[in-house]
Wavefront OBJ file of the C-alpha trace (Angstrom):
o trace
v 13.409 -9.079 -1.290
v 9.926 -8.482 -2.544
v 8.636 -8.189 -6.218
v 5.789 -6.719 -8.095
v 4.296 -7.408 -11.694
v 5.187 -4.377 -13.921
v 3.426 -3.360 -16.988
v 5.569 -5.221 -18.887
v 4.751 -8.409 -17.325
v 8.103 -8.897 -15.793
v 8.869 -8.774 -12.104
v 10.224 -5.791 -10.458
v 12.177 -5.872 -7.222
v 11.277 -3.369 -4.716
v 14.453 -1.750 -3.617
v 15.690 -1.420 -0.168
v 15.361 2.299 1.331
v 18.969 4.107 1.665
v 18.052 6.140 4.471
v 14.985 4.470 6.220
v 15.501 6.721 9.183
v 14.532 9.923 7.140
v 12.436 8.424 4.429
v 8.950 10.248 4.034
v 6.667 9.782 0.906
v 3.450 11.868 0.141
v 0.986 10.210 -2.184
v -1.090 12.963 -3.952
v -4.063 11.246 -5.786
v -6.913 12.649 -7.936
v -10.485 11.957 -7.010
v -11.523 11.929 -10.448
v -12.189 8.328 -11.753
v -11.746 6.965 -8.108
v -11.934 3.525 -9.263
v -8.795 3.660 -10.975
v -7.040 6.094 -8.828
v -7.792 4.562 -5.545
v -6.260 1.054 -6.789
v -3.352 2.942 -8.108
v -2.808 4.598 -4.597
v -3.198 1.376 -3.006
v -0.762 -0.352 -5.240
v 1.808 2.264 -4.086
v 0.839 2.018 -0.682
v 1.316 -1.521 -0.871
v 4.730 -1.276 -2.201
v 5.803 1.202 0.338
v 4.525 -1.254 3.182
v 6.746 -3.883 1.469
v 9.735 -1.774 1.873
v 9.068 -1.625 5.648
v 7.585 2.089 5.360
v 5.535 2.931 8.361
v 1.969 4.690 8.208
v 3.566 7.744 9.949
v 5.898 7.977 7.158
v 3.356 8.363 4.474
v 1.195 11.153 4.134
v -2.037 10.739 1.750
v -3.798 13.857 0.040
v -6.700 13.869 -2.372
v -7.239 16.536 -4.764
v -10.306 16.973 -7.028
v -8.674 16.024 -10.603
v -5.573 15.559 -12.364
v -4.680 19.279 -12.998
v -4.837 20.080 -9.419
v -1.941 17.300 -8.748
v 0.628 19.923 -10.208
v -0.454 22.336 -7.416
v -0.402 19.839 -4.536
v 3.096 18.477 -5.568
v 4.481 21.708 -5.703
v 3.316 22.542 -2.047
v 4.571 19.174 -1.000
v 8.076 19.833 -2.381
v 8.367 23.444 -1.150
v 7.450 21.878 2.502
v 10.625 20.057 2.260
v 9.390 17.139 4.286
v 9.610 14.551 1.978
v 11.928 12.161 0.304
v 9.738 11.512 -2.699
v 6.175 12.580 -3.890
v 4.023 10.393 -5.992
v 1.201 12.106 -8.121
v -1.690 9.422 -9.080
v -4.383 10.323 -11.670
v -6.208 8.817 -14.726
v -7.170 10.921 -17.841
v -9.493 8.705 -20.045
v -9.700 10.224 -23.610
v -13.029 11.632 -24.436
v -14.523 13.572 -27.467
v -13.009 16.828 -27.002
v -9.445 18.218 -26.728
v -9.688 18.350 -22.703
v -7.943 15.058 -22.503
v -4.977 16.536 -24.255
v -5.012 19.952 -22.285
v -4.978 18.026 -18.887
v -2.473 15.508 -19.989
v -0.057 18.009 -21.081
v -0.596 20.277 -17.979
v -0.179 17.318 -15.681
v 3.022 15.942 -17.512
v 4.440 19.442 -18.071
v 3.907 20.580 -14.510
v 5.228 17.390 -13.059
v 8.620 17.724 -15.199
v 8.812 21.390 -14.396
v 9.108 20.525 -10.496
v 11.494 17.471 -11.312
v 13.794 20.055 -13.081
v 14.333 21.811 -9.875
v 16.391 18.869 -8.535
v 14.924 19.194 -4.779
v 12.166 16.485 -4.398
v 11.505 13.832 -6.863
v 8.208 13.862 -8.140
v 6.848 10.436 -9.709
v 4.396 10.544 -12.681
v 1.582 8.426 -11.536
v -0.889 9.606 -14.188
v -2.307 6.929 -16.369
v -3.375 8.806 -20.039
v -5.623 6.292 -21.563
v -8.098 5.578 -24.586
v -10.837 3.997 -22.233
v -11.758 2.773 -18.797
v -10.512 -0.754 -19.715
v -6.962 0.129 -20.292
v -6.988 2.039 -17.239
v -8.348 -0.930 -15.245
v -5.603 -3.198 -16.812
v -2.984 -1.040 -15.310
v -4.416 -0.487 -12.179
v -4.132 -4.011 -10.741
v -5.279 -5.784 -13.997
v -3.085 -7.792 -16.214
v -0.973 -5.239 -16.949
v -0.038 -4.748 -13.210
v -0.423 -1.733 -11.026
v 1.437 1.454 -12.522
v 0.945 2.767 -8.848
v 3.059 0.037 -7.615
v 5.705 0.834 -10.226
v 5.664 4.596 -9.143
v 6.316 3.744 -5.501
v 9.216 1.512 -6.768
v 10.610 4.795 -8.653
v 9.992 7.126 -5.761
v 12.342 4.507 -3.531
v 14.907 4.777 -6.345
v 14.780 8.312 -6.720
v 15.036 8.702 -2.786
v 17.899 6.506 -2.952
v 19.363 8.638 -5.481
v 19.059 11.938 -3.910
v 20.504 10.524 -0.726
v 23.772 9.211 -2.569
v 23.758 12.557 -4.215
v 23.532 14.319 -0.820
v 26.377 11.759 0.523
v 28.668 13.088 -1.899
v 28.879 16.733 -0.573
l 1 2 3 4 5 6 7 8 9 10 11 12 13 14 15 16 17 18 19 20 21 22 23 24 25 26 27 28 29 30 31 32 33 34 35 36 37 38 39 40 41 42 43 44 45 46 47 48 49 50 51 52 53 54 55 56 57 58 59 60 61 62 63 64 65 66 67 68 69 70 71 72 73 74 75 76 77 78 79 80 81 82 83 84 85 86 87 88 89 90 91 92 93 94 95 96 97 98 99 100 101 102 103 104 105 106 107 108 109 110 111 112 113 114 115 116 117 118 119 120 121 122 123 124 125 126 127 128 129 130 131 132 133 134 135 136 137 138 139 140 141 142 143 144 145 146 147 148 149 150 151 152 153 154 155 156 157 158 159 160 161 162 163 164 165 166 167
């Protein structure tokens, strides 16, 4: 079993996928702060590949910014094509309240989608004070939150498989 470094500095196992035949993942990433979001996306892809998920089972979609992640994730959930959806973004605090609005909209929107209980939507959005904090969490000294999001996506897809098996 493969492992990754998580942001707590510990090793995190990459879980086996319960329903490999039907597993599909959609990674939706914001193009705003691409140095960070592309590194997070690549971390998620690396974990999925280590879990033996093929390219045909992974869809990638880019959206302009973090706010747009929620709309794209809702469309993805409504398609019922995926075992899990990962949203990836990075919001760096500035001098205006814009940071608070964007973070709130992204977090609340993702929570609302998850409350529906249909398809797990994994929140891979960094909300940081500065670019260095983001770099530290996008493959730097604190690991890669995109990779952690992929582990969570597999775990939650497995949970949903277990729940559907109990019907």
